[in-house]
C-alpha positions in Angstrom: 0.0 0.0 0.0 2.9 2.3 0.9 4.6 1.7 -2.5 1.3 2.2 -4.3 0.8 5.6 -2.6 4.3 6.6 -3.4 3.9 5.7 -7.1 0.7 7.8 -7.3 2.6 10.5 -5.5 5.3 10.4 -8.2 2.8 10.3 -11.0 1.1 13.4 -9.7 4.4 15.2 -9.5 5.2 14.3 -13.1 1.8 15.5 -14.3 1.6 18.5 -12.0 3.6 21.2 -13.7 1.8 24.2 -12.5 4.4 25.2 -9.9 8.2 25.5 -9.5 8.5 23.2 -6.5 7.8 19.5 -6.9 7.2 17.0 -4.1 9.9 14.7 -5.5 13.3 15.7 -6.6 13.5 17.1 -10.2 17.1 16.7 -11.4 18.8 17.7 -14.7 20.9 14.6 -14.6 21.8 12.4 -16.4 21.7 15.1 -19.1 23.7 18.3 -19.0 21.0 20.7 -20.2 19.1 23.0 -17.8 15.4 22.6 -17.4 13.3 25.8 -17.4 11.9 25.3 -13.9 13.7 26.1 -10.6 14.0 23.7 -7.7 11.7 25.9 -5.5 12.3 28.5 -2.9 14.5 27.3 0.0 15.4 24.0 -1.7 19.2 23.2 -1.8 19.9 20.5 -4.4 23.1 18.7 -5.3 23.7 16.9 -8.6 26.9 14.9 -8.6 28.5 12.5 -11.0 31.7 10.8 -12.3 32.6 10.6 -16.0 35.0 8.0 -17.4 36.3 9.1 -20.8 38.6 7.8 -23.5 39.8 10.2 -26.2 42.0 9.7 -29.2 43.1 12.5 -31.6 43.8 11.7 -35.3 45.4 15.1 -36.1 47.7 14.9 -33.1 49.3 11.6 -34.3 46.7 9.6 -32.3 47.7 11.0 -29.0 45.1 9.9 -26.4 43.7 10.8 -23.0 42.1 8.6 -20.4 40.2 10.8 -18.0 38.2 10.6 -14.8 36.0 13.7 -14.2 34.1 14.6 -11.0 31.3 16.9 -12.0 28.9 18.8 -9.7 26.0 21.2 -9.8 24.6 23.0 -6.8 21.2 24.6 -7.2 19.4 26.8 -4.6 15.9 28.4 -4.8 16.7 32.0 -3.9 14.2 34.5 -2.6 11.5 33.6 -5.3 9.9 30.4 -6.6 11.1 31.4 -10.1 14.7 32.3 -9.2 17.5 29.8 -8.9 21.2 30.2 -8.0 23.4 27.7 -9.8 27.1 26.8 -9.2 28.7 24.1 -11.3 32.1 22.8 -12.3 34.4 19.8 -12.4 37.6 18.3 -11.0 39.6 16.3 -13.5 42.3 13.6 -13.3 43.8 12.3 -16.6 46.5 10.2 -18.0 47.6 11.1 -21.5 50.1 9.9 -24.1 51.6 12.6 -26.3 52.7 11.2 -29.7 53.4 14.6 -31.3 57.2 14.2 -31.1 57.3 11.4 -33.7 59.1 8.4 -32.3 59.2 9.8 -28.8 56.2 9.1 -26.6 55.6 11.3 -23.6 53.3 10.3 -20.8 51.5 12.9 -18.8 49.5 12.8 -15.6 47.4 15.8 -14.5 45.0 16.7 -11.7 43.3 20.0 -11.9 40.2 22.1 -11.2 38.4 22.7 -14.5 35.9 25.4 -15.5 33.7 26.8 -12.7 30.5 28.8 -13.3 28.3 30.8 -11.1 24.9 32.0 -12.5 21.2 32.8 -12.0 18.2 31.3 -13.8 14.8 33.0 -13.8 11.5 31.6 -15.2 10.1 34.2 -17.6 7.0 32.5 -18.8 5.1 29.4 -17.6 2.2 28.3 -19.8 1.4 25.4 -17.5 -0.2 27.7 -15.0 -3.1 28.1 -17.4 -5.5 25.3 -16.3 -7.7 25.8 -19.3 -4.8 24.7 -21.5 -3.2 22.1 -19.3 -5.7 21.0 -16.7 -6.9 17.4 -16.7 -10.1 17.0 -18.8 -12.4 14.4 -17.2 -14.5 14.0 -20.3 -11.9 13.8 -23.1 -9.3 11.0 -23.5 -7.9 12.8 -26.6 -7.1 16.0 -24.7 -5.3 14.1 -22.0 -3.3 11.7 -24.2 -2.6 13.4 -27.5 -0.3 16.2 -28.5 -2.2 19.5 -29.0 -1.0 22.7 -30.6 -0.9 24.4 -27.2 1.7 21.8 -26.2 4.1 23.6 -28.6 4.1 26.7 -26.4 7.0 26.2 -24.0 8.0 27.4 -20.5 10.8 29.9 -21.0 13.7 30.8 -18.7 16.8 32.9 -19.0 20.2 32.3 -17.5 23.2 34.6 -17.0 26.5 33.6 -15.3 30.2 34.1 -15.1 32.9 31.5 -15.9 36.2 31.1 -14.1 38.9 29.2 -16.0 41.9 28.2 -13.7 45.4 28.3 -15.3 45.7 24.5 -15.4 42.3 23.7 -16.8 41.1 22.9 -20.3 40.9 25.9 -22.6 37.7 26.2 -24.7 36.6 22.7 -23.5 39.6 21.1 -25.3 40.7 17.9 -23.5 44.0 18.0 -25.4 45.0 21.4 -23.9 47.9 20.0 -22.0 49.3 17.9 -24.9 49.1 21.0 -27.1 51.0 23.1 -24.6 54.3 24.4 -26.0 53.4 23.5 -29.6 51.9 25.4 -32.5 48.5 24.1 -31.5 48.7 25.8 -28.1 45.7 28.0 -27.0 45.1 30.3 -24.0 41.8 31.4 -22.6 40.9 34.4 -20.5 40.3 33.6 -16.8 36.9 35.3 -16.6 34.1 35.3 -19.2 30.3 35.6 -19.4 27.7 32.9 -20.2 24.1 33.3 -21.3 21.4 30.7 -21.9 17.9 30.7 -23.3 15.9 27.7 -22.0 12.7 26.2 -23.3 10.7 23.3 -21.9 7.7 21.4 -23.3 5.6 18.7 -21.7 3.8 16.2 -24.0 1.0 13.8 -22.9 2.3 13.7 -19.4 5.3 11.3 -19.9 7.5 13.2 -22.4 9.6 16.3 -21.6 11.6 18.2 -24.3 14.2 20.7 -23.2 16.2 23.0 -25.4 19.2 25.2 -24.4 20.5 27.9 -26.6 23.8 28.9 -25.1 26.2 31.8 -25.9 29.3 31.1 -23.8 32.7 32.6 -23.1 31.5 36.1 -24.0 34.4 38.5 -23.8 37.0 36.0 -25.0 38.7 35.7 -28.4 36.6 32.6 -29.2 33.0 32.9 -28.1 31.3 29.5 -28.1 27.8 28.8 -29.5 26.3 25.7 -27.9 22.9 24.1 -28.3 21.6 21.1 -26.3 18.4 19.2 -26.9 17.2 16.7 -24.3 14.2 14.4 -24.6 13.1 12.6 -21.4 10.5 9.9 -21.0 8.9 8.6 -17.8 8.1 4.8 -17.9 4.9 3.2 -16.7 6.8 2.5 -13.5 7.2 6.1 -12.4 10.5 5.5 -10.6 12.3 5.0 -13.9 12.9 7.5 -16.7 15.1 7.6 -19.8 16.7 10.3 -21.8 18.5 11.0 -25.1 20.5 14.2 -25.6 22.1 15.9 -28.6 24.7 18.6 -27.9 26.4 20.7 -30.5 29.0 23.4 -29.8 31.3 25.5 -32.0 34.2 27.8 -31.5 37.4 28.4 -33.5 39.4 26.1 -31.2 37.3 23.1 -30.6 33.9 22.2 -32.2 32.0 18.9 -32.0 28.7 17.2 -31.4 27.8 14.6 -28.8 25.0 12.0 -28.7 24.1 10.6 -25.2 21.6 8.3 -23.7 20.9 7.5 -20.1 18.6 6.1 -17.4 17.5 7.6 -14.0 16.0 5.8 -11.0 14.1 7.6 -8.3 15.1 5.9 -5.1 13.0 8.2 -2.8 11.5 11.6 -3.0 14.9 13.2 -2.3 17.3 10.8 -4.0 17.8 9.9 -7.6 20.5 7.7 -9.2 21.5 7.7 -12.9 23.8 6.3 -15.5 24.6 7.3 -19.1 26.9 6.8 -22.0 27.8 8.8 -25.1 30.0 9.4 -28.0 30.9 12.2 -30.4 30.8 12.6 -34.2 34.4 13.5 -35.0 37.8 11.8 -34.8 39.6 15.0 -33.8 39.2 13.8 -31.1 37.2 10.6 -31.0 35.4 10.4 -27.6 33.6 7.7 -25.7 32.4 8.2 -22.2 30.5 6.5 -19.4 28.9 8.4 -16.5 27.3 7.5 -13.2 25.8 9.9 -10.6 23.2 10.8 -8.1 21.1 13.8 -7.1 19.8 14.8 -3.6 18.3 17.8 -2.0 17.7 19.5 1.4 14.0 20.5 1.3 13.2 23.6 3.4 10.3 24.6 1.1 7.1 25.9 2.7 3.9 26.0 0.7 2.2 29.3 0.3 -1.5 28.9 0.0 -2.6 29.7 -3.6 -4.4 33.1 -4.0 -8.1 32.8 -4.7 -8.4 35.4 -7.4 -12.2 35.5 -7.3 -12.2 35.8 -3.5 -9.5 38.5 -3.7 -11.6 40.4 -6.3 -14.7 40.1 -4.2 -12.8 41.3 -1.1 -11.5 44.3 -3.1 -15.0 45.1 -4.4 -16.4 44.8 -0.8 -13.7 47.1 0.5 -14.4 49.6 -2.2 -18.2 49.4 -1.6 -17.6 49.8 2.2 -15.4 52.8 1.6 -18.0 54.3 -0.7 -20.8 53.6 1.9 -18.7 55.2 4.6 -18.1 58.2 2.5 -21.8 58.5 1.7 -22.7 58.1 5.3 -20.3 60.8 6.4 -21.6 63.0 3.6 -25.2 62.3 4.8 -24.3 63.0 8.4 -22.6 66.2 7.4 -25.6 67.3 5.4 -28.0 66.3 8.2 -25.9 68.3 10.7 -25.9 71.2 8.3 -29.7 71.0 7.9 -30.1 70.7 11.7 -28.0 73.8 12.2 -30.0 75.6 9.6 -33.3 74.5 11.2 -32.0 75.6 14.7 -31.0 79.0 13.2 -34.5 79.4 11.7 -36.2 78.4 14.9 -34.1 81.0 16.9 -34.9 83.6 14.3 -38.7 82.8 14.6 -38.5 83.0 18.4 -36.9 86.5 18.2 -39.6 87.7 15.9 -42.3 86.3 18.1 -40.8 88.1 21.2 -40.7 91.4 19.4 -44.4 91.1 18.4 -45.4 90.3 22.0 -43.6 93.5 23.2 
């Protein structure tokens, strides 16, 4: 019975998209795109993972890198339900073999802090608050289970942040930065740059979610990066399980590529999610294959604010206005009555004086 209730609880959370906060954790993992919705006010969420990557570069005489990357994202619902503070980055350890020197092979081993980013995300538009569009229809199976034209209207968020690139990290996302060091291929990136992201999110027939990120990254450097990420997520009949496929494309003058990824996520409890994914790229400069495993958890200090009854609020406003008007009319009436009374008293006194004069 407890498991059944929990399953229903999860299903409700998947279908209920009329608020930022959800009763179960809503993680961006195992993908790397950002969803449009925030975690909710006073919710602190951690999304952590480990990536295992093999890379080989044809142009660099098949030099290769074997890498372990610890990635993290920290999200906090700040001040408003729609506003989110995000900190993300990675710590890398790699072993590489440099074949650029012909017959001489050089082995390298590096541990370093990679790109770190601090930013804010804000929900600009949420069509799912419109219950006429997205409320459950008790009389129509089609409206609840088929894609409609209004499903093409997405939730929209904007993101703005700042990147910090440590001296020993990858420049422009290039995993062969250290092998290229001291050669004609060497590149250098500015330590501080700006990142912007336009985020859209669609929900289709309850179980499908489509997220798009349109990213303009490393603004203020010599090689601004244009990055697009499309993630399609599907919730299974068993609501604890979900799957995703993701396509990422990015381009700059130093390193451009595309990645195709697929993964699974398992909801262990309302505050814990585990995931695994794998992926590869399209090019052989370098050729990349990676596996990833991770989990997400949250500290939930969210407190529900009762929804505002617009009709009641409107009626209260009208009643207040009417009461104010009645009070004003009553004061006006009392003032007029007092004025009339004074006038009558004055007339009465005048009549008395005239009467006294006649009697004399």
